[in-house]
N, C-alpha and C positions, 0 to 999 in steps of 0.2 A: 910063206905067206910074205915074204920080204921080196920078194920077185917083182918087177913093175907090171910084169905083163898078166898076172895071178891077182885079181883083185876079190874079194868076199862079195859076195850076192848080198842082197837087202834083209833076205833073212837071218843071216849070220851078223849081220851088224843089229836087228833087231831085238837077237838074243842076247848080243853084248850088253844092249840098255837096260834088257829085263833082268840082269844077273841070273841068265838061267845058263851062261857059261863057268857060273863061279866052281862047276863040280870037277870041270877039265882044266885045271889050271894052266896047263902046258898052251893050250890051244888058246885061252884067253892073251894070255900073254905075248902068243905071236901074233894074234890079230890085233893087239892093242900097240905092238912097235909098228905093224904095217902102216896102222892109221897115223902115227906118229910120222912117218915118211912119206907117206900118199897124201898129195894136196885133193885128190881127185876124192881119194875113200872117206879122210877125213872130214870134206863138206859132206858128203852123202851120209856120216856118220854123225854128224851135227841134224840138229831139228832143223827141216826146213823154215825159212821163214816165212810162211804162209801160214805154219803151224806156231809160230811165236808172234802172238797181234803187239804192235807197237800202242801208244798211247791214245793216237788217232781212233784208232780201230777199236781199241776198250771204251776209247770216251762215245763211238760210233753204236755200240751194241749197250752200253748204257742207258742212253737214250734212247733206242729203239724198246728196250725191256718198260723201261717207264713208262712209255708210250702204250706198251699194250697192256699194263699193269692200270693204268689211269681208264683206259676202255673197256676193259673188264670190271673194273669198280662201277662206269659209270652204266653198264649193261647190267651190272647187279641191281642197283638202287631203281632201274625202271622196270625190269621183273619183279622186284620186292611190290612195287606199285601197281604193278599191274595185277599182282596178286591179292592183295589186301582191298582193292578198289570196288570189287563188288561187295565185301562184307561193309564197307564203309555206307556203299550206297544203300543194302538192307537196314544198316544200323538207321541213317537218315530218315528212311518212307517210314521205319516203325515209329519213330519219335515224334514223327508230323503227325503219324495215324494216331495215335495216344493225345498226342496235344489237341488235334481237332477233333474227334471223336468221342473223348470224355467229355467235353463240357456241351456238347449235344444230348448226350444221355444223363448227363445229373437234372434232377428238377429243379424249379425255380425254389427258390428259397422263400418266397413269400407264403407260397401256399403248404411250405414245409413245418410240420410239429415236431418235436422233440418231445422223448416223456420227460414230464415231470416239469416242466416248463410252463403250464395251465392247467388248473384243476379241471377236472372233467366230473362230470357229475354222474355217479353210479348208480344205476336203476336200482329199485329198494328190493326188487326180486333177488338179485345179487348179492344185497349186503350177507343174508342169511344161510347162503347158498354152502357155507363149511356146516353149519348145523343140521340142513337136511340130508349131507352126506354123510355126518356123523350118526343120524336117525336111520339111514339106509344102512349102513353097516351094522347096526345093533339092533335092529329090530329080530325078533323074532317069529319063529311060525308058530307060536302058540297066541301071540297079539290078535285080536278080534278086530282091534281098531286099523279100518282104512279104508 
């Protein structure tokens, strides 16, 4: 592998990076020696610059993620408002109906009499009602009066 005309392919370099050549120490040592001497293979073995983001790229990605997160949160809030809007409208209609219809159904307080507030004259026939009921229960068939 130390010959300059023979270079390892990218699959072999990937296996070296992943540690898959640890089982074959002779091939691993030979490949590492070649990478040490060959500038082209060393650049291929190192991760490409496109895969190693610099600080500006990282900051740009962080800003994009923050923007996406904010948009998702706003969309979620709008969705929640849309979900509860019909329930709020139904509750408001029910409240208005109770507040408007209830006073219309209640009678005026002038004509209303509450029990026990004013004495009411009881007719005489009802005063002795208990006696007549008792008499009807105790009446026997042998009584000739009636």
